[in-house]
C-alpha positions in Angstrom: 20.9 11.8 20.7 19.3 8.4 21.3 15.6 8.2 20.6 13.6 5.8 22.7 10.1 4.8 21.5 7.2 5.0 24.0 4.6 2.3 23.5 1.0 2.8 24.5 -0.6 -0.6 24.9 -4.2 0.8 24.8 -3.7 2.2 21.2 -5.6 -0.3 19.0 -7.0 0.1 15.5 -10.5 -0.9 16.6 -12.6 1.7 18.4 -12.8 1.0 22.1 -14.1 4.0 24.2 -12.4 3.0 27.4 -9.0 2.2 25.9 -9.1 5.1 23.5 -9.8 7.5 26.4 -6.9 6.0 28.3 -4.6 6.3 25.3 -5.6 9.9 24.8 -4.8 10.8 28.5 -1.5 9.1 28.2 -0.7 11.0 25.0 -1.5 14.3 26.8 0.7 13.3 29.7 3.6 12.6 27.4 3.1 15.9 25.6 2.9 17.9 28.8 6.2 16.4 29.9 8.1 16.5 26.6 6.6 19.8 25.4 7.0 19.1 21.7 7.2 21.9 19.1 5.7 19.5 16.5 3.4 16.5 16.6 3.2 14.5 13.4 0.6 11.7 13.3 -0.1 8.8 11.0 -3.1 6.5 10.5 -6.7 7.1 11.5 -6.8 6.1 15.2 -3.4 7.6 16.1 -4.2 10.6 13.9 -7.4 11.3 15.8 -6.1 10.8 19.4 -2.7 12.4 18.6 -4.1 15.5 17.1 -6.7 16.0 19.8 -4.1 15.6 22.5 -1.7 18.0 20.7 -4.4 20.6 20.3 -5.3 20.2 24.0 -1.6 20.7 24.9 -1.3 23.8 22.6 1.4 22.2 20.5 2.5 24.9 18.0 2.7 22.7 14.8 0.4 19.7 14.2 0.9 17.6 11.1 -1.0 14.5 9.8 -0.1 12.2 7.0 -2.8 10.4 5.0 -1.2 7.1 3.8 -4.6 6.2 2.4 -8.2 6.9 3.3 -11.4 5.0 4.1 -13.8 7.3 2.2 -15.0 4.7 -0.2 -15.2 0.9 -0.6 -14.6 0.2 3.1 -17.8 0.9 5.1 -21.5 1.6 4.7 -22.4 5.1 3.6 -23.4 6.3 7.1 -20.1 5.2 8.6 -18.1 6.7 5.7 -19.9 10.0 6.1 -19.1 10.0 9.8 -15.4 9.4 9.1 -15.4 12.2 6.5 -16.9 14.6 9.1 -14.4 13.6 11.7 -11.4 14.1 9.3 -12.8 17.5 8.3 -12.9 18.5 12.0 -9.4 17.1 12.7 -8.0 18.9 9.6 -9.3 22.2 10.9 -7.2 21.6 14.0 -4.1 20.6 12.0 -1.4 23.0 10.8 -0.8 20.9 7.6 -2.0 17.8 6.0 0.4 15.6 4.0 -0.8 13.6 1.1 1.5 11.0 -0.4 0.5 11.6 -4.0 -1.0 14.3 -6.2 -4.1 12.1 -6.8 -4.6 11.8 -3.1 -4.4 15.5 -2.6 -7.0 16.0 -5.2 -9.3 13.5 -3.6 -8.9 15.0 -0.1 -9.3 18.6 -1.2 -11.8 18.5 -4.1 -13.7 15.2 -3.8 -14.1 14.9 0.0 -13.6 18.5 1.0 -11.4 17.5 4.0 -9.6 20.9 3.8 -8.5 23.6 1.4 -5.9 22.5 -1.1 -3.4 25.1 0.2 -3.3 23.3 3.5 -2.1 20.0 1.9 1.5 19.3 1.1 2.5 16.4 -1.2 5.4 14.3 0.1 5.8 10.9 -1.6 6.7 7.8 0.4 10.3 7.0 0.8 12.1 3.6 1.0 15.5 1.9 0.7 14.8 0.2 -2.6 18.3 -0.8 -3.7 17.8 -4.4 -2.6 15.0 -4.8 -5.1 17.3 -4.2 -8.1 20.4 -6.1 -7.0 21.4 -9.7 -7.0 18.3 -10.6 -9.0 19.5 -13.9 -10.7 20.5 -15.5 -7.4 17.3 -14.3 -5.7 15.2 -15.5 -8.6 16.7 -19.0 -8.4 16.3 -19.2 -4.6 12.6 -18.3 -4.7 11.8 -20.5 -7.7 13.7 -23.5 -6.2 12.0 -23.2 -2.9 8.5 -23.0 -4.4 9.2 -25.8 -6.9 8.8 -23.6 -10.0 10.0 -24.9 -13.3 11.9 -22.6 -15.7 9.1 -22.5 -18.2 6.4 -21.6 -15.7 5.2 -17.9 -15.7 4.8 -16.7 -12.1 2.1 -14.1 -11.2 2.2 -12.6 -7.7 0.0 -10.4 -5.7 1.4 -9.0 -2.4 -0.6 -7.5 0.4 -2.9 -8.0 3.3 -5.8 -10.5 2.8 -8.6 -8.0 3.4 -11.7 -7.1 1.5 -10.4 -3.8 0.1 -7.6 -5.7 -1.7 -10.2 -7.5 -3.7 -8.5 -10.9 -4.0 -11.8 -12.3 -5.3 -11.1 -10.4 -8.6 -7.6 -11.9 -8.7 -9.1 -15.5 -8.3 -11.6 -14.9 -11.1 -9.0 -13.5 -13.4 -6.7 -16.5 -12.6 -9.5 -18.9 -13.6 -10.0 -17.0 -16.8 -6.3 -17.1 -17.7 -6.1 -20.8 -16.8 -8.9 -21.5 -19.3 -7.5 -19.4 -22.1 -3.7 -19.9 -22.1 -1.6 -22.8 -23.2 1.3 -21.5 -21.1 2.3 -23.0 -17.8 1.3 -20.5 -15.1 1.7 -20.3 -11.3 0.0 -17.7 -9.1 1.2 -16.7 -5.6 -0.8 -14.8 -3.0 1.8 -13.3 -0.6 0.5 -12.0 2.7 -2.2 -12.9 5.2 -5.2 -11.4 7.0 -8.7 -11.7 8.2 -10.1 -12.8 4.7 -7.7 -15.7 4.3 -10.4 -18.4 4.9 -12.9 -16.5 2.7 -10.4 -16.3 -0.2 -9.7 -20.1 0.1 -13.4 -20.8 0.0 -13.7 -18.7 -3.2 -10.8 -20.7 -4.7 -12.6 -23.9 -3.9 -15.8 -22.5 -5.5 -13.9 -21.7 -8.7 -12.2 -25.1 -8.6 -8.7 -23.7 -8.5 -6.0 -26.1 -7.4 -4.3 -24.4 -4.5 -2.0 -25.1 -1.6 -0.9 -23.4 1.7 2.8 -24.0 1.1 3.8 -23.9 4.7 1.6 -26.9 5.5 1.5 -28.6 2.1 4.7 -28.2 0.1 3.8 -29.0 -3.5 3.4 -27.2 -6.8 -0.1 -25.9 -7.5 -1.8 -23.4 -9.8 -2.3 -21.1 -6.7 0.0 -20.9 -3.7 -0.7 -19.1 -0.4 2.7 -18.2 1.1 1.6 -16.2 4.1 4.0 -13.3 4.8 7.5 -13.4 3.4 10.1 -11.2 5.0 12.5 -11.3 2.0 9.9 -9.8 -0.3 12.7 -8.7 -2.7 13.1 -12.4 -3.5 9.4 -12.7 -4.3 9.7 -10.0 -7.0 12.9 -11.5 -8.3 11.2 -14.8 -8.8 8.0 -13.4 -10.3 7.3 -12.6 -14.0 4.2 -10.4 -13.5 2.9 -8.5 -10.5 -0.9 -7.9 -10.0 -2.9 -5.5 -7.8 -6.7 -5.7 -7.7 -7.6 -3.2 -5.0 -10.8 -1.2 -4.7 -9.0 1.6 -2.9 -5.3 2.5 -2.3 -3.1 5.3 -1.2 0.3 4.7 -2.7 0.7 0.9 -2.9 4.2 -0.1 -1.8 4.0 -3.4 -3.7 3.9 -1.5 -7.1 6.9 0.7 -6.1 8.9 -2.4 -5.2 7.8 -4.3 -8.3 9.0 -1.5 -10.6 12.3 -1.3 -8.7 12.7 -5.0 -9.4 11.8 -4.4 -13.1 8.6 -6.4 -13.2 5.6 -5.7 -15.5 2.3 -4.9 -13.6 -1.4 -5.2 -14.2 -3.3 -3.0 -11.7 -6.7 -1.4 -11.0 -6.9 2.3 -11.4 -7.5 3.5 -7.8 -6.0 6.0 -5.5 -2.5 7.3 -6.3 -1.5 4.4 -8.6 -1.2 6.5 -11.7 1.2 8.7 -9.8 3.7 5.9 -9.4 3.3 3.7 -12.5 3.7 4.7 -16.1 0.5 3.4 -17.8 1.3 1.4 -20.9 5.0 1.5 -20.2 5.5 -0.1 -16.8 1.9 -1.2 -16.1 -1.4 -1.9 -17.6 -4.0 0.1 -15.7 -7.7 -1.0 -15.8 -10.9 0.2 -14.1 -11.6 -1.2 -10.6 -13.4 -4.5 -10.6 -13.3 -4.9 -14.4 -12.8 -8.6 -14.6 -12.9 -8.8 -18.4 -10.3 -6.1 -19.1 -8.0 -7.2 -16.2 -8.1 -10.7 -17.6 -7.4 -9.5 -21.1 -4.4 -7.4 -20.1 -3.0 -10.2 -17.9 -3.4 -12.7 -20.6 -1.5 -10.5 -23.0 1.5 -10.4 -20.6 1.3 -14.2 -20.0 1.2 -15.0 -23.8 3.8 -12.4 -25.0 7.3 -12.7 -23.8 8.4 -9.6 -25.6 5.6 -7.5 -24.2 6.6 -8.6 -20.7 10.1 -7.5 -21.4 9.1 -4.2 -22.8 7.1 -3.4 -19.6 10.2 -4.3 -17.6 12.6 -2.1 -19.4 12.1 1.1 -17.3 15.4 2.1 -15.7 14.9 1.0 -12.1 17.1 3.8 -10.9 14.4 6.3 -11.7 12.0 4.5 -9.3 14.7 4.2 -6.7 15.5 7.9 -7.0 11.9 9.1 -6.9 10.9 7.1 -3.9 14.2 7.2 -2.0 13.8 7.6 1.8 16.3 10.5 1.8 13.9 12.6 -0.3 11.1 11.9 2.2 13.4 12.9 5.1 14.6 16.1 3.5 11.2 17.3 2.3 9.7 16.6 5.7 12.5 18.4 7.5 12.0 21.5 5.2 8.3 21.5 5.9 8.9 21.3 9.7 11.3 24.3 9.5 8.9 26.3 7.5 5.9 25.6 9.7 7.9 26.3 12.9 9.0 29.7 11.4 5.4 30.5 10.6 4.3 29.5 14.1 6.9 31.7 15.6 5.7 34.6 13.5 2.1 34.1 14.3 
């Protein structure tokens, strides 16, 4: 059976009452025509409109996946409380909520009281990760040749959207500290793009960090902005250390990919991170926004070749197995069947 996606142009992330109302009516129309047994939503806006439309159309099973949440570090307190109340209401209209980690389930149920824990299923994210553990020498050479990286330079990368919640300011401060304290040759790469790009550049200037936007200025620098890179497996192959400085996360894909590539990590302790890394074995985990401790751990990895190797020695096959897309598909299918059976018996 061929599946054809239906695009709703009015569905934007930003709140827009007119377009949101139009998107809601279009969703209702689609559901009336298609008569689904299950509606499964993702993300905040689609999760709101999709669940409301499904409820209005008496869809038997309504499921929503939280890939992350905006219940801290995103908005002012009044707006955060509003979003919490909205999600509580939507959860009451949902058959099941899916969390992508045990930590996230605990937060949703016990910290923010979105719904009872019995209503939440934990299904980890799933990917095809094999490319991150294969062909590494050739990929490493390709990345390092392209970005003019010498063999003795230690490469630190951070991968993700350039937005406030990712806290790239901490990454820049830590990089400045490392530059002062190490005698090693280091290069740092910010991979990604987003609304805070200009602000992050301004912070780099304030910290007197030598940086380049490589697409427009192709030269070696302490800090390189690469924008988005499609072949992200080559990024991890070329890197020596992976960093994550976020204030809030669900299950960060970059750390799953980094472990599949066998790279040591320094990360803040937020969201479901400790459900995917092995603290002290694949990653150093420090408190959010702790510049001193983050700098200390990253400096240890920069200075100590054997330590970097020891944090890279986890068998990548365990990461590939735990987060394989086939597990996601099979667990979701089992949940669908169980919920349909329960709905039939109701």
